[in-house]
Predicted model as a PDB file, atoms N, CA, C, CB and O in Angstrom, pLDDT in the B-factor column:
MODEL        1                                                                  
ATOM      1  N   MET A   1      83.901  63.489 163.965  1.00 83.00           N  
ATOM      2  CA  MET A   1      82.750  63.156 164.639  1.00 83.00           C  
ATOM      3  C   MET A   1      82.026  64.556 164.424  1.00 83.00           C  
ATOM      4  CB  MET A   1      82.995  62.639 166.218  1.00 83.00           C  
ATOM      5  O   MET A   1      82.557  65.667 164.429  1.00 83.00           O  
ATOM      6  N   GLY A   2      80.757  64.251 164.243  1.00 91.00           N  
ATOM      7  CA  GLY A   2      79.928  65.297 163.839  1.00 91.00           C  
ATOM      8  C   GLY A   2      78.614  65.499 165.007  1.00 91.00           C  
ATOM      9  O   GLY A   2      78.105  64.618 165.699  1.00 91.00           O  
ATOM     10  N   LYS A   3      78.328  66.737 164.963  1.00 96.00           N  
ATOM     11  CA  LYS A   3      77.234  67.148 166.178  1.00 96.00           C  
ATOM     12  C   LYS A   3      75.757  67.057 165.380  1.00 96.00           C  
ATOM     13  CB  LYS A   3      77.538  68.985 166.888  1.00 96.00           C  
ATOM     14  O   LYS A   3      75.556  67.686 164.341  1.00 96.00           O  
ATOM     15  N   CYS A   4      74.912  66.328 165.907  1.00 97.00           N  
ATOM     16  CA  CYS A   4      73.469  66.055 165.612  1.00 97.00           C  
ATOM     17  C   CYS A   4      72.819  67.600 165.453  1.00 97.00           C  
ATOM     18  CB  CYS A   4      72.710  65.085 166.932  1.00 97.00           C  
ATOM     19  O   CYS A   4      72.874  68.435 166.356  1.00 97.00           O  
ATOM     20  N   ALA A   5      72.198  67.827 164.149  1.00 97.00           N  
ATOM     21  CA  ALA A   5      71.529  69.050 164.176  1.00 97.00           C  
ATOM     22  C   ALA A   5      70.136  68.931 164.777  1.00 97.00           C  
ATOM     23  CB  ALA A   5      71.471  69.597 162.827  1.00 97.00           C  
ATOM     24  O   ALA A   5      69.414  69.919 164.908  1.00 97.00           O  
ATOM     25  N   GLN A   6      69.797  67.800 165.113  1.00 97.00           N  
ATOM     26  CA  GLN A   6      68.476  67.851 165.771  1.00 97.00           C  
ATOM     27  C   GLN A   6      68.659  67.540 167.280  1.00 97.00           C  
ATOM     28  CB  GLN A   6      67.462  66.817 165.096  1.00 97.00           C  
ATOM     29  O   GLN A   6      67.923  68.215 168.000  1.00 97.00           O  
ATOM     30  N   CYS A   7      69.387  66.765 167.845  1.00 97.00           N  
ATOM     31  CA  CYS A   7      69.445  66.404 169.167  1.00 97.00           C  
ATOM     32  C   CYS A   7      70.716  66.934 169.833  1.00 97.00           C  
ATOM     33  CB  CYS A   7      69.340  64.956 169.273  1.00 97.00           C  
ATOM     34  O   CYS A   7      70.740  66.919 171.063  1.00 97.00           O  
ATOM     35  N   GLY A   8      71.792  67.408 169.151  1.00 97.00           N  
ATOM     36  CA  GLY A   8      73.093  67.982 169.706  1.00 97.00           C  
ATOM     37  C   GLY A   8      74.148  66.863 170.143  1.00 97.00           C  
ATOM     38  O   GLY A   8      75.237  67.171 170.627  1.00 97.00           O  
ATOM     39  N   ASN A   9      73.767  65.614 169.949  1.00 96.00           N  
ATOM     40  CA  ASN A   9      74.698  64.601 170.205  1.00 96.00           C  
ATOM     41  C   ASN A   9      75.836  64.610 169.342  1.00 96.00           C  
ATOM     42  CB  ASN A   9      74.103  63.383 170.141  1.00 96.00           C  
ATOM     43  O   ASN A   9      75.750  64.845 168.137  1.00 96.00           O  
ATOM     44  N   THR A  10      76.999  64.335 169.996  1.00 96.00           N  
ATOM     45  CA  THR A  10      78.252  64.207 169.062  1.00 96.00           C  
ATOM     46  C   THR A  10      78.618  62.493 168.854  1.00 96.00           C  
ATOM     47  CB  THR A  10      79.684  65.108 169.866  1.00 96.00           C  
ATOM     48  O   THR A  10      78.824  61.741 169.806  1.00 96.00           O  
ATOM     49  N   TYR A  11      78.639  62.170 167.743  1.00 93.00           N  
ATOM     50  CA  TYR A  11      78.753  60.722 167.330  1.00 93.00           C  
ATOM     51  C   TYR A  11      79.609  60.405 166.200  1.00 93.00           C  
ATOM     52  CB  TYR A  11      77.477  60.203 167.006  1.00 93.00           C  
ATOM     53  O   TYR A  11      79.571  61.051 165.153  1.00 93.00           O  
ATOM     54  N   ASP A  12      80.435  59.345 166.414  1.00 94.00           N  
ATOM     55  CA  ASP A  12      81.575  59.232 165.548  1.00 94.00           C  
ATOM     56  C   ASP A  12      81.009  58.560 164.269  1.00 94.00           C  
ATOM     57  CB  ASP A  12      82.784  58.397 166.232  1.00 94.00           C  
ATOM     58  O   ASP A  12      81.787  58.388 163.330  1.00 94.00           O  
ATOM     59  N   GLN A  13      79.743  58.175 164.160  1.00 95.00           N  
ATOM     60  CA  GLN A  13      79.274  57.719 162.986  1.00 95.00           C  
ATOM     61  C   GLN A  13      78.089  58.452 162.403  1.00 95.00           C  
ATOM     62  CB  GLN A  13      78.992  56.413 163.149  1.00 95.00           C  
ATOM     63  O   GLN A  13      77.112  57.954 161.843  1.00 95.00           O  
ATOM     64  N   SER A  14      78.361  59.770 162.644  1.00 96.00           N  
ATOM     65  CA  SER A  14      77.045  60.649 162.028  1.00 96.00           C  
ATOM     66  C   SER A  14      77.161  60.663 160.522  1.00 96.00           C  
ATOM     67  CB  SER A  14      77.001  62.335 162.562  1.00 96.00           C  
ATOM     68  O   SER A  14      78.067  60.029 159.980  1.00 96.00           O  
ATOM     69  N   PHE A  15      76.287  61.357 159.823  1.00 97.00           N  
ATOM     70  CA  PHE A  15      76.058  61.370 158.415  1.00 97.00           C  
ATOM     71  C   PHE A  15      75.386  62.728 158.098  1.00 97.00           C  
ATOM     72  CB  PHE A  15      75.181  60.135 157.964  1.00 97.00           C  
ATOM     73  O   PHE A  15      74.681  63.310 158.921  1.00 97.00           O  
ATOM     74  N   GLU A  16      75.647  63.201 156.847  1.00 97.00           N  
ATOM     75  CA  GLU A  16      75.074  64.332 156.351  1.00 97.00           C  
ATOM     76  C   GLU A  16      73.938  64.134 155.350  1.00 97.00           C  
ATOM     77  CB  GLU A  16      76.079  65.087 155.796  1.00 97.00           C  
ATOM     78  O   GLU A  16      74.030  63.366 154.393  1.00 97.00           O  
ATOM     79  N   VAL A  17      72.958  64.804 155.602  1.00 97.00           N  
ATOM     80  CA  VAL A  17      72.052  65.019 154.457  1.00 97.00           C  
ATOM     81  C   VAL A  17      71.903  66.234 153.901  1.00 97.00           C  
ATOM     82  CB  VAL A  17      70.877  64.679 154.731  1.00 97.00           C  
ATOM     83  O   VAL A  17      71.974  67.207 154.651  1.00 97.00           O  
ATOM     84  N   THR A  18      71.692  66.413 152.623  1.00 97.00           N  
ATOM     85  CA  THR A  18      71.789  67.549 151.769  1.00 97.00           C  
ATOM     86  C   THR A  18      70.273  67.519 151.190  1.00 97.00           C  
ATOM     87  CB  THR A  18      73.061  67.424 150.595  1.00 97.00           C  
ATOM     88  O   THR A  18      69.778  66.584 150.560  1.00 97.00           O  
ATOM     89  N   MET A  19      69.634  68.756 151.542  1.00 94.00           N  
ATOM     90  CA  MET A  19      68.146  68.841 151.050  1.00 94.00           C  
ATOM     91  C   MET A  19      67.858  70.332 150.831  1.00 94.00           C  
ATOM     92  CB  MET A  19      67.040  68.191 152.168  1.00 94.00           C  
ATOM     93  O   MET A  19      68.078  71.183 151.692  1.00 94.00           O  
ATOM     94  N   GLY A  20      67.386  70.569 149.699  1.00 92.00           N  
ATOM     95  CA  GLY A  20      67.185  72.007 149.210  1.00 92.00           C  
ATOM     96  C   GLY A  20      68.411  73.022 149.464  1.00 92.00           C  
ATOM     97  O   GLY A  20      68.295  74.171 149.890  1.00 92.00           O  
ATOM     98  N   GLY A  21      69.433  72.465 149.167  1.00 95.00           N  
ATOM     99  CA  GLY A  21      70.656  73.357 149.426  1.00 95.00           C  
ATOM    100  C   GLY A  21      71.237  73.504 150.572  1.00 95.00           C  
ATOM    101  O   GLY A  21      72.121  74.350 150.703  1.00 95.00           O  
ATOM    102  N   ARG A  22      70.861  72.748 151.548  1.00 95.00           N  
ATOM    103  CA  ARG A  22      71.193  72.864 152.886  1.00 95.00           C  
ATOM    104  C   ARG A  22      71.740  71.521 153.360  1.00 95.00           C  
ATOM    105  CB  ARG A  22      70.007  73.321 153.688  1.00 95.00           C  
ATOM    106  O   ARG A  22      71.114  70.484 153.137  1.00 95.00           O  
ATOM    107  N   THR A  23      72.966  71.530 154.046  1.00 97.00           N  
ATOM    108  CA  THR A  23      73.454  70.306 154.497  1.00 97.00           C  
ATOM    109  C   THR A  23      73.527  70.198 155.965  1.00 97.00           C  
ATOM    110  CB  THR A  23      74.711  70.067 153.938  1.00 97.00           C  
ATOM    111  O   THR A  23      74.060  71.076 156.644  1.00 97.00           O  
ATOM    112  N   LEU A  24      73.009  69.156 156.455  1.00 97.00           N  
ATOM    113  CA  LEU A  24      72.764  69.038 157.892  1.00 97.00           C  
ATOM    114  C   LEU A  24      73.315  67.736 158.342  1.00 97.00           C  
ATOM    115  CB  LEU A  24      71.269  69.149 158.241  1.00 97.00           C  
ATOM    116  O   LEU A  24      73.091  66.735 157.661  1.00 97.00           O  
ATOM    117  N   VAL A  25      74.133  67.650 159.611  1.00 98.00           N  
ATOM    118  CA  VAL A  25      74.428  66.568 160.183  1.00 98.00           C  
ATOM    119  C   VAL A  25      73.665  65.809 161.161  1.00 98.00           C  
ATOM    120  CB  VAL A  25      75.372  66.785 160.591  1.00 98.00           C  
ATOM    121  O   VAL A  25      73.170  66.456 162.084  1.00 98.00           O  
ATOM    122  N   PHE A  26      73.465  64.439 161.120  1.00 98.00           N  
ATOM    123  CA  PHE A  26      72.626  63.585 162.084  1.00 98.00           C  
ATOM    124  C   PHE A  26      73.467  62.520 162.548  1.00 98.00           C  
ATOM    125  CB  PHE A  26      71.327  62.977 161.443  1.00 98.00           C  
ATOM    126  O   PHE A  26      74.476  62.092 161.989  1.00 98.00           O  
ATOM    127  N   ASP A  27      72.877  62.077 163.787  1.00 97.00           N  
ATOM    128  CA  ASP A  27      73.469  60.971 164.370  1.00 97.00           C  
ATOM    129  C   ASP A  27      72.505  59.597 164.201  1.00 97.00           C  
ATOM    130  CB  ASP A  27      73.751  61.355 165.888  1.00 97.00           C  
ATOM    131  O   ASP A  27      72.915  58.505 164.596  1.00 97.00           O  
ATOM    132  N   SER A  28      71.482  59.727 163.716  1.00 97.00           N  
ATOM    133  CA  SER A  28      70.414  58.821 163.519  1.00 97.00           C  
ATOM    134  C   SER A  28      69.453  59.100 162.389  1.00 97.00           C  
ATOM    135  CB  SER A  28      69.698  58.749 164.699  1.00 97.00           C  
ATOM    136  O   SER A  28      69.304  60.270 162.036  1.00 97.00           O  
ATOM    137  N   PHE A  29      68.783  58.124 161.787  1.00 96.00           N  
ATOM    138  CA  PHE A  29      67.688  58.214 160.819  1.00 96.00           C  
ATOM    139  C   PHE A  29      66.618  59.100 161.482  1.00 96.00           C  
ATOM    140  CB  PHE A  29      67.111  56.760 160.420  1.00 96.00           C  
ATOM    141  O   PHE A  29      66.178  60.152 161.019  1.00 96.00           O  
ATOM    142  N   GLU A  30      66.204  58.398 162.859  1.00 96.00           N  
ATOM    143  CA  GLU A  30      65.285  59.141 163.741  1.00 96.00           C  
ATOM    144  C   GLU A  30      65.256  60.656 163.745  1.00 96.00           C  
ATOM    145  CB  GLU A  30      65.555  58.756 165.038  1.00 96.00           C  
ATOM    146  O   GLU A  30      64.245  61.327 163.533  1.00 96.00           O  
ATOM    147  N   CYS A  31      66.545  61.161 164.025  1.00 97.00           N  
ATOM    148  CA  CYS A  31      66.745  62.591 164.030  1.00 97.00           C  
ATOM    149  C   CYS A  31      66.524  63.243 162.804  1.00 97.00           C  
ATOM    150  CB  CYS A  31      68.000  62.909 164.436  1.00 97.00           C  
ATOM    151  O   CYS A  31      65.902  64.302 162.724  1.00 97.00           O  
ATOM    152  N   ALA A  32      67.063  62.586 161.746  1.00 97.00           N  
ATOM    153  CA  ALA A  32      66.931  63.091 160.415  1.00 97.00           C  
ATOM    154  C   ALA A  32      65.412  63.367 160.060  1.00 97.00           C  
ATOM    155  CB  ALA A  32      67.568  62.078 159.425  1.00 97.00           C  
ATOM    156  O   ALA A  32      64.962  64.389 159.543  1.00 97.00           O  
ATOM    157  N   ILE A  33      64.650  62.115 160.489  1.00 97.00           N  
ATOM    158  CA  ILE A  33      63.168  62.013 160.088  1.00 97.00           C  
ATOM    159  C   ILE A  33      62.488  63.333 160.928  1.00 97.00           C  
ATOM    160  CB  ILE A  33      62.434  60.357 160.586  1.00 97.00           C  
ATOM    161  O   ILE A  33      61.575  64.023 160.475  1.00 97.00           O  
ATOM    162  N   ALA A  34      63.034  63.496 162.043  1.00 96.00           N  
ATOM    163  CA  ALA A  34      62.178  64.479 162.975  1.00 96.00           C  
ATOM    164  C   ALA A  34      62.533  65.832 162.504  1.00 96.00           C  
ATOM    165  CB  ALA A  34      62.504  64.347 164.637  1.00 96.00           C  
ATOM    166  O   ALA A  34      61.736  66.758 162.648  1.00 96.00           O  
ATOM    167  N   ALA A  35      63.716  66.000 161.934  1.00 96.00           N  
ATOM    168  CA  ALA A  35      63.994  67.428 161.368  1.00 96.00           C  
ATOM    169  C   ALA A  35      63.396  67.553 160.030  1.00 96.00           C  
ATOM    170  CB  ALA A  35      65.547  67.756 161.252  1.00 96.00           C  
ATOM    171  O   ALA A  35      62.674  68.526 159.810  1.00 96.00           O  
ATOM    172  N   LEU A  36      63.628  66.623 159.050  1.00 96.00           N  
ATOM    173  CA  LEU A  36      63.239  66.932 157.724  1.00 96.00           C  
ATOM    174  C   LEU A  36      62.058  66.419 157.111  1.00 96.00           C  
ATOM    175  CB  LEU A  36      64.163  66.610 156.973  1.00 96.00           C  
ATOM    176  O   LEU A  36      61.732  66.848 156.004  1.00 96.00           O  
ATOM    177  N   ALA A  37      61.336  65.499 157.731  1.00 96.00           N  
ATOM    178  CA  ALA A  37      60.039  65.050 157.281  1.00 96.00           C  
ATOM    179  C   ALA A  37      58.940  65.905 157.227  1.00 96.00           C  
ATOM    180  CB  ALA A  37      59.658  64.086 157.987  1.00 96.00           C  
ATOM    181  O   ALA A  37      58.828  66.640 158.208  1.00 96.00           O  
ATOM    182  N   PRO A  38      58.117  66.010 156.375  1.00 96.00           N  
ATOM    183  CA  PRO A  38      57.090  66.991 156.446  1.00 96.00           C  
ATOM    184  C   PRO A  38      55.900  66.162 157.574  1.00 96.00           C  
ATOM    185  CB  PRO A  38      56.471  67.370 154.700  1.00 96.00           C  
ATOM    186  O   PRO A  38      55.850  64.947 157.764  1.00 96.00           O  
ATOM    187  N   VAL A  39      55.132  67.069 158.127  1.00 98.00           N  
ATOM    188  CA  VAL A  39      54.019  66.556 159.009  1.00 98.00           C  
ATOM    189  C   VAL A  39      52.685  66.789 158.360  1.00 98.00           C  
ATOM    190  CB  VAL A  39      54.032  67.246 160.411  1.00 98.00           C  
ATOM    191  O   VAL A  39      52.280  67.912 158.061  1.00 98.00           O  
ATOM    192  N   CYS A  40      51.880  65.433 158.112  1.00 98.00           N  
ATOM    193  CA  CYS A  40      50.379  65.567 157.507  1.00 98.00           C  
ATOM    194  C   CYS A  40      49.687  66.693 158.375  1.00 98.00           C  
ATOM    195  CB  CYS A  40      49.437  64.030 157.626  1.00 98.00           C  
ATOM    196  O   CYS A  40      49.654  66.626 159.604  1.00 98.00           O  
ATOM    197  N   PRO A  41      49.188  67.635 157.718  1.00 97.00           N  
ATOM    198  CA  PRO A  41      48.265  68.699 158.447  1.00 97.00           C  
ATOM    199  C   PRO A  41      46.927  68.011 159.001  1.00 97.00           C  
ATOM    200  CB  PRO A  41      47.829  69.947 157.362  1.00 97.00           C  
ATOM    201  O   PRO A  41      46.235  68.669 159.778  1.00 97.00           O  
ATOM    202  N   HIS A  42      46.573  66.854 158.677  1.00 98.00           N  
ATOM    203  CA  HIS A  42      45.448  66.180 159.171  1.00 98.00           C  
ATOM    204  C   HIS A  42      45.587  65.370 160.473  1.00 98.00           C  
ATOM    205  CB  HIS A  42      45.012  65.343 158.163  1.00 98.00           C  
ATOM    206  O   HIS A  42      44.845  65.568 161.435  1.00 98.00           O  
ATOM    207  N   CYS A  43      46.611  64.407 160.462  1.00 97.00           N  
ATOM    208  CA  CYS A  43      46.778  63.405 161.472  1.00 97.00           C  
ATOM    209  C   CYS A  43      47.828  63.842 162.266  1.00 97.00           C  
ATOM    210  CB  CYS A  43      47.027  62.058 160.961  1.00 97.00           C  
ATOM    211  O   CYS A  43      47.814  63.557 163.463  1.00 97.00           O  
ATOM    212  N   GLY A  44      48.849  64.569 161.733  1.00 97.00           N  
ATOM    213  CA  GLY A  44      50.018  65.045 162.388  1.00 97.00           C  
ATOM    214  C   GLY A  44      51.228  64.119 162.291  1.00 97.00           C  
ATOM    215  O   GLY A  44      52.301  64.409 162.820  1.00 97.00           O  
ATOM    216  N   CYS A  45      51.018  62.982 161.590  1.00 96.00           N  
ATOM    217  CA  CYS A  45      52.189  61.968 161.561  1.00 96.00           C  
ATOM    218  C   CYS A  45      53.279  62.528 160.589  1.00 96.00           C  
ATOM    219  CB  CYS A  45      51.681  60.446 161.044  1.00 96.00           C  
ATOM    220  O   CYS A  45      53.007  63.414 159.779  1.00 96.00           O  
ATOM    221  N   ARG A  46      54.545  61.967 160.706  1.00 97.00           N  
ATOM    222  CA  ARG A  46      55.384  62.296 159.761  1.00 97.00           C  
ATOM    223  C   ARG A  46      55.393  61.637 158.565  1.00 97.00           C  
ATOM    224  CB  ARG A  46      56.448  62.259 160.196  1.00 97.00           C  
ATOM    225  O   ARG A  46      55.243  60.415 158.575  1.00 97.00           O  
ATOM    226  N   VAL A  47      55.561  62.300 157.399  1.00 97.00           N  
ATOM    227  CA  VAL A  47      55.341  61.575 156.238  1.00 97.00           C  
ATOM    228  C   VAL A  47      56.677  61.076 155.760  1.00 97.00           C  
ATOM    229  CB  VAL A  47      54.628  62.397 155.208  1.00 97.00           C  
ATOM    230  O   VAL A  47      57.449  61.908 155.284  1.00 97.00           O  
ATOM    231  N   ILE A  48      57.079  59.681 155.839  1.00 95.00           N  
ATOM    232  CA  ILE A  48      58.328  59.079 155.442  1.00 95.00           C  
ATOM    233  C   ILE A  48      58.225  58.188 154.368  1.00 95.00           C  
ATOM    234  CB  ILE A  48      58.923  58.414 156.482  1.00 95.00           C  
ATOM    235  O   ILE A  48      59.187  57.580 153.898  1.00 95.00           O  
ATOM    236  N   GLY A  49      56.969  58.095 153.939  1.00 90.00           N  
ATOM    237  CA  GLY A  49      56.976  57.515 152.576  1.00 90.00           C  
ATOM    238  C   GLY A  49      56.585  58.241 151.437  1.00 90.00           C  
ATOM    239  O   GLY A  49      56.954  59.415 151.417  1.00 90.00           O  
ATOM    240  N   HIS A  50      55.917  57.824 150.471  1.00 87.00           N  
ATOM    241  CA  HIS A  50      55.660  58.715 149.283  1.00 87.00           C  
ATOM    242  C   HIS A  50      54.497  59.632 149.636  1.00 87.00           C  
ATOM    243  CB  HIS A  50      55.325  57.869 147.950  1.00 87.00           C  
ATOM    244  O   HIS A  50      54.391  60.617 148.905  1.00 87.00           O  
ATOM    245  N   GLY A  51      53.670  59.509 150.544  1.00 92.00           N  
ATOM    246  CA  GLY A  51      52.604  60.407 150.737  1.00 92.00           C  
ATOM    247  C   GLY A  51      51.829  60.956 149.472  1.00 92.00           C  
ATOM    248  O   GLY A  51      52.143  60.448 148.395  1.00 92.00           O  
ATOM    249  N   VAL A  52      50.903  61.884 149.479  1.00 95.00           N  
ATOM    250  CA  VAL A  52      50.252  62.515 148.533  1.00 95.00           C  
ATOM    251  C   VAL A  52      50.454  63.670 148.697  1.00 95.00           C  
ATOM    252  CB  VAL A  52      49.076  62.299 148.420  1.00 95.00           C  
ATOM    253  O   VAL A  52      50.662  64.096 149.834  1.00 95.00           O  
ATOM    254  N   GLN A  53      50.448  64.605 147.454  1.00 94.00           N  
ATOM    255  CA  GLN A  53      50.741  66.118 147.400  1.00 94.00           C  
ATOM    256  C   GLN A  53      49.501  67.007 146.754  1.00 94.00           C  
ATOM    257  CB  GLN A  53      52.119  66.348 146.475  1.00 94.00           C  
ATOM    258  O   GLN A  53      49.003  66.757 145.656  1.00 94.00           O  
ATOM    259  N   HIS A  54      49.122  68.006 147.557  1.00 95.00           N  
ATOM    260  CA  HIS A  54      48.117  68.887 146.823  1.00 95.00           C  
ATOM    261  C   HIS A  54      48.596  70.376 146.946  1.00 95.00           C  
ATOM    262  CB  HIS A  54      46.588  68.715 147.459  1.00 95.00           C  
ATOM    263  O   HIS A  54      48.651  71.058 147.969  1.00 95.00           O  
ATOM    264  N   GLY A  55      48.943  70.733 145.609  1.00 95.00           N  
ATOM    265  CA  GLY A  55      49.468  72.178 145.690  1.00 95.00           C  
ATOM    266  C   GLY A  55      50.904  71.956 146.460  1.00 95.00           C  
ATOM    267  O   GLY A  55      51.692  71.115 146.027  1.00 95.00           O  
ATOM    268  N   ASP A  56      51.192  72.700 147.552  1.00 95.00           N  
ATOM    269  CA  ASP A  56      52.437  72.812 148.331  1.00 95.00           C  
ATOM    270  C   ASP A  56      52.217  71.806 149.583  1.00 95.00           C  
ATOM    271  CB  ASP A  56      52.726  74.430 148.812  1.00 95.00           C  
ATOM    272  O   ASP A  56      53.185  71.624 150.322  1.00 95.00           O  
ATOM    273  N   THR A  57      51.076  71.187 149.843  1.00 97.00           N  
ATOM    274  CA  THR A  57      50.807  70.604 150.906  1.00 97.00           C  
ATOM    275  C   THR A  57      51.106  69.017 150.806  1.00 97.00           C  
ATOM    276  CB  THR A  57      49.476  70.961 151.213  1.00 97.00           C  
ATOM    277  O   THR A  57      50.803  68.419 149.773  1.00 97.00           O  
ATOM    278  N   ILE A  58      51.617  68.446 151.735  1.00 96.00           N  
ATOM    279  CA  ILE A  58      51.905  67.046 151.681  1.00 96.00           C  
ATOM    280  C   ILE A  58      51.254  66.235 152.788  1.00 96.00           C  
ATOM    281  CB  ILE A  58      53.350  66.854 151.720  1.00 96.00           C  
ATOM    282  O   ILE A  58      51.508  66.492 153.965  1.00 96.00           O  
ATOM    283  N   TYR A  59      50.289  65.109 152.384  1.00 97.00           N  
ATOM    284  CA  TYR A  59      49.522  64.392 153.328  1.00 97.00           C  
ATOM    285  C   TYR A  59      50.220  63.064 153.362  1.00 97.00           C  
ATOM    286  CB  TYR A  59      47.994  64.304 152.961  1.00 97.00           C  
ATOM    287  O   TYR A  59      51.017  62.713 152.492  1.00 97.00           O  
ATOM    288  N   CYS A  60      49.849  62.265 154.517  1.00 95.00           N  
ATOM    289  CA  CYS A  60      50.352  61.103 154.404  1.00 95.00           C  
ATOM    290  C   CYS A  60      49.660  60.066 153.646  1.00 95.00           C  
ATOM    291  CB  CYS A  60      50.566  60.736 155.521  1.00 95.00           C  
ATOM    292  O   CYS A  60      50.230  59.020 153.334  1.00 95.00           O  
ATOM    293  N   CYS A  61      48.537  60.304 153.362  1.00 94.00           N  
ATOM    294  CA  CYS A  61      47.609  59.274 152.445  1.00 94.00           C  
ATOM    295  C   CYS A  61      46.366  60.204 151.991  1.00 94.00           C  
ATOM    296  CB  CYS A  61      46.985  57.767 153.419  1.00 94.00           C  
ATOM    297  O   CYS A  61      46.039  61.293 152.464  1.00 94.00           O  
ATOM    298  N   VAL A  62      45.749  59.457 150.919  1.00 95.00           N  
ATOM    299  CA  VAL A  62      44.583  60.124 150.418  1.00 95.00           C  
ATOM    300  C   VAL A  62      43.342  60.230 151.458  1.00 95.00           C  
ATOM    301  CB  VAL A  62      44.157  59.376 149.161  1.00 95.00           C  
ATOM    302  O   VAL A  62      42.516  61.141 151.401  1.00 95.00           O  
ATOM    303  N   HIS A  63      43.317  59.261 152.345  1.00 95.00           N  
ATOM    304  CA  HIS A  63      42.307  59.456 153.359  1.00 95.00           C  
ATOM    305  C   HIS A  63      42.416  60.778 154.115  1.00 95.00           C  
ATOM    306  CB  HIS A  63      42.371  58.342 154.317  1.00 95.00           C  
ATOM    307  O   HIS A  63      41.396  61.457 154.227  1.00 95.00           O  
ATOM    308  N   CYS A  64      43.620  61.221 154.666  1.00 97.00           N  
ATOM    309  CA  CYS A  64      43.750  62.387 155.335  1.00 97.00           C  
ATOM    310  C   CYS A  64      43.477  63.756 154.367  1.00 97.00           C  
ATOM    311  CB  CYS A  64      45.163  62.342 155.948  1.00 97.00           C  
ATOM    312  O   CYS A  64      42.863  64.749 154.757  1.00 97.00           O  
ATOM    313  N   ALA A  65      43.975  63.611 153.237  1.00 97.00           N  
ATOM    314  CA  ALA A  65      43.654  64.636 152.239  1.00 97.00           C  
ATOM    315  C   ALA A  65      42.173  64.849 151.943  1.00 97.00           C  
ATOM    316  CB  ALA A  65      44.324  64.297 150.988  1.00 97.00           C  
ATOM    317  O   ALA A  65      41.753  66.005 151.900  1.00 97.00           O  
ATOM    318  N   LYS A  66      41.386  63.864 151.745  1.00 96.00           N  
ATOM    319  CA  LYS A  66      39.986  63.943 151.647  1.00 96.00           C  
ATOM    320  C   LYS A  66      39.392  64.523 152.953  1.00 96.00           C  
ATOM    321  CB  LYS A  66      39.419  62.575 151.331  1.00 96.00           C  
ATOM    322  O   LYS A  66      38.349  65.170 152.855  1.00 96.00           O  
ATOM    323  N   HIS A  67      39.962  64.348 154.167  1.00 96.00           N  
ATOM    324  CA  HIS A  67      39.324  64.790 155.291  1.00 96.00           C  
ATOM    325  C   HIS A  67      39.577  66.298 155.495  1.00 96.00           C  
ATOM    326  CB  HIS A  67      39.760  63.984 156.444  1.00 96.00           C  
ATOM    327  O   HIS A  67      38.903  66.992 156.257  1.00 96.00           O  
ATOM    328  N   GLU A  68      40.693  66.783 154.685  1.00 96.00           N  
ATOM    329  CA  GLU A  68      40.873  68.210 154.646  1.00 96.00           C  
ATOM    330  C   GLU A  68      40.151  68.982 153.529  1.00 96.00           C  
ATOM    331  CB  GLU A  68      42.277  68.468 154.546  1.00 96.00           C  
ATOM    332  O   GLU A  68      40.231  70.202 153.381  1.00 96.00           O  
ATOM    333  N   GLY A  69      39.416  68.115 152.733  1.00 96.00           N  
ATOM    334  CA  GLY A  69      38.630  68.711 151.717  1.00 96.00           C  
ATOM    335  C   GLY A  69      39.220  68.741 150.382  1.00 96.00           C  
ATOM    336  O   GLY A  69      38.769  69.532 149.554  1.00 96.00           O  
ATOM    337  N   VAL A  70      40.245  67.906 150.072  1.00 96.00           N  
ATOM    338  CA  VAL A  70      41.012  67.783 148.966  1.00 96.00           C  
ATOM    339  C   VAL A  70      40.308  66.647 147.914  1.00 96.00           C  
ATOM    340  CB  VAL A  70      42.485  67.403 149.465  1.00 96.00           C  
ATOM    341  O   VAL A  70      40.267  65.460 148.239  1.00 96.00           O  
ATOM    342  N   LYS A  71      39.845  67.053 146.827  1.00 95.00           N  
ATOM    343  CA  LYS A  71      39.402  66.112 145.807  1.00 95.00           C  
ATOM    344  C   LYS A  71      40.253  65.817 144.659  1.00 95.00           C  
ATOM    345  CB  LYS A  71      38.237  66.538 145.305  1.00 95.00           C  
ATOM    346  O   LYS A  71      41.004  66.620 144.106  1.00 95.00           O  
ATOM    347  N   GLY A  72      40.058  64.509 144.328  1.00 91.00           N  
ATOM    348  CA  GLY A  72      40.806  64.225 143.014  1.00 91.00           C  
ATOM    349  C   GLY A  72      42.119  63.353 143.170  1.00 91.00           C  
ATOM    350  O   GLY A  72      42.685  62.887 142.181  1.00 91.00           O  
ATOM    351  N   LEU A  73      42.523  63.179 144.313  1.00 90.00           N  
ATOM    352  CA  LEU A  73      43.925  62.462 144.622  1.00 90.00           C  
ATOM    353  C   LEU A  73      43.478  60.959 144.579  1.00 90.00           C  
ATOM    354  CB  LEU A  73      44.674  62.912 146.235  1.00 90.00           C  
ATOM    355  O   LEU A  73      42.297  60.696 144.805  1.00 90.00           O  
ATOM    356  N   VAL A  74      44.251  60.103 144.336  1.00 84.00           N  
ATOM    357  CA  VAL A  74      44.126  58.551 144.461  1.00 84.00           C  
ATOM    358  C   VAL A  74      45.546  58.142 144.799  1.00 84.00           C  
ATOM    359  CB  VAL A  74      43.564  57.763 143.036  1.00 84.00           C  
ATOM    360  O   VAL A  74      46.602  58.621 144.388  1.00 84.00           O  
ATOM    361  N   ASP A  75      45.291  56.987 145.778  1.00 77.00           N  
ATOM    362  CA  ASP A  75      46.546  56.154 146.233  1.00 77.00           C  
ATOM    363  C   ASP A  75      47.238  55.549 144.995  1.00 77.00           C  
ATOM    364  CB  ASP A  75      46.125  54.920 147.267  1.00 77.00           C  
ATOM    365  O   ASP A  75      46.547  55.257 144.020  1.00 77.00           O  
ATOM    366  N   ARG A  76      48.487  55.360 144.989  1.00 68.00           N  
ATOM    367  CA  ARG A  76      49.106  54.606 144.074  1.00 68.00           C  
ATOM    368  C   ARG A  76      48.933  52.854 144.166  1.00 68.00           C  
ATOM    369  CB  ARG A  76      50.527  55.066 144.213  1.00 68.00           C  
ATOM    370  O   ARG A  76      48.984  52.238 145.231  1.00 68.00           O  
ATOM    371  N   ASP A  77      48.754  52.322 143.034  1.00 63.00           N  
ATOM    372  CA  ASP A  77      48.486  50.832 143.041  1.00 63.00           C  
ATOM    373  C   ASP A  77      49.686  50.031 143.422  1.00 63.00           C  
ATOM    374  CB  ASP A  77      48.012  50.354 141.673  1.00 63.00           C  
ATOM    375  O   ASP A  77      49.618  48.802 143.471  1.00 63.00           O  
TER     376      ASP A  77                                                      
ENDMDL                                                                          
END                                                                             
């Protein structure tokens, strides 16, 4: 049984996620997303899809990036 890195719950079906050389244990995808998914700096939502990136910043969509002054990004077809 592993103890969730996000909520502290001990669960017999926990799983590990390795990201950036760091391995964490979670009891649900919800907790993994809360701990690991980037947050869009414009709207504040968690980016759990592809998103768009400008430099080191990840936005949930081109719309939000444009509102932050980013130019030249396009959504995927």
